[in-house]
N, C-alpha and C positions, 0 to 999 in steps of 0.2 A: 717380896715380889719386885720385879725389875721395873724400869721406867716404861712409860707408855710407848708401844711400838717395838720394843726390843725383847719382849717376853717370848721365850721359846714355847710357852704354854699356848700362845695364840697362833702358833703355826709359823711364826716369823723368826726363826732361830738364827738368822744371819747377823743380828745385832744392829741393823740400821734403824734410824729414827723415821718418823712419819714423812718428813720432808725429803729425806734421802730416798725413801721407797718411791715416792711420787716422781722424783727426778729420775730415778733409776728405771722406772717403767714408762717413761715418756709423759709424765704428768697425769697419768691415769691411776686412780686408786684401785688397786687390785684386791683389796681386802673384801672378803665376803660380807654381804649385808647382814646386819644383826637381825635375828629372828624376833618378831614380836609374838607375844603369846596371844592366841585367839581366844575370845571368850568361848566358854563351852557351848557346843551346839545344842539347840533345843531338841529334845527327843520328841518325836511324834508319839502321840498317845496311841496306845495299842487299839486297833480297830475293834469296836464292840460288835458282837454278832448282831445281824439284823433280825429283829423278831419275825416269827413265822408269819404273822398276819400282814406285816409289811412286805415280806417276800411275795405272799399271795397277791396282795394289792398291786405290786409292781408287775407281776406276771400277768394279772388280769388287764392292767393298763396297756402293757405291750401287746397283748392279744387283741384288745379293742382297737389300738392304733393300727395293727396289721390288717384287721378286717376292714377298717375305714380306707386304708390305702388300696386294698384289693377292690373294694367297691368303687373307688374313684377310677381305677384303671378300667374296670368293666363299664362304668357309665361313660367314660370318654370314648371307649371303643364303640359303644352303642350310638353315641352322638355322631361319631365319624361315619358310621354306616348309614344313619339317617340323612346326614348331609350329602353323602354320595348319592343316595336314592333321590333326594330332592333335586340335586343338580341334574341327574339323568332325566327326571320328570320335566324339569324346565327345558332341557334340550328337546325332548319329544314334543312338548307343548309348542315350542317355537317352530318346529318342523310342521306341525299340524296347522298352526296359524298361517304359515306360508302356503300350504295346500289349499286352505280355505280361501285365501286371497286369490290364488290362481283360479279356483273354481268360480268365485264371484265374477271375475273378469270374463271367464268363458260364458257364464250364464248371462251376463249383461250383453255380450256379443250375440248370443242366440236369441234372447228375448227382444232385442232391438226390432221394433215393428217394421221399420224401413228395410232392415236386412232380411226379415222374413218375407216381406212383399217382393223384394228383388229375387230371392231364392225361389219363391212360388212362381214368379213370372218366368224365370229361367226354366222351370219344370213344365211350363205351359198352362199353369192354372190361371183362371180369370175370375172376375167377380160374378156372382150368380145374378141371373135376371130376376125380375119381380115374380115370375111364375114359379121360380124354383125355391122361394122362401116357404118355410113351413111355420105356421103359427100354432102355438099351444095355448089353450085356454084353461086356466086353473079352476075356473068355476064350474066347468062341465064335469059330470061324473065320469069316472074312469070306465072305459068300455071293456077293459080287460078284467079278468077275475082277480088278479093280484093287484095290490096297490103299489107296485114297484114302478117308480117314475122312470128309472133307467130302461126298464123293459118296454114301457110305453113309447119312449123316444125311439128305441130300436125298431119297434113295429111300425111307427108312423113317420120315420125320418125321410123316407124316399117317396112318400105320397105327394102328389101334386094337387093343389087346390084348384 
């Protein structure tokens, strides 16, 4: 075998030594890198077939998980519809409370005794005289055949004493 770097077996058949080759190619070693042998790759074990009962258990587990997911979607949908109804009821309640306040103000204006007296005076109403009062005595027996107090008042309301 020839000297190092000049062997035609290595692909450098021109006969130059290592230093000459590096100088010839601008100081760059153009020789291919030596191959290192890799350790043999570990082979994966052949997959053992999954037993039938394990397959059934996995299938059942997946089915249960699917049912749980569907139940969660349905329950979330139901909760959203209840929330929407609750919000709608709250809005309606707020509107009704506003109407109640408005009616209370109107009632207070109408029930105001001074306002009623002014309105009655505008309509020409006056206080009754002493002869115009009608007195009812609870102790006297009813002169009417029925014991209806409202009927008794109607019959005797305009009688003068």
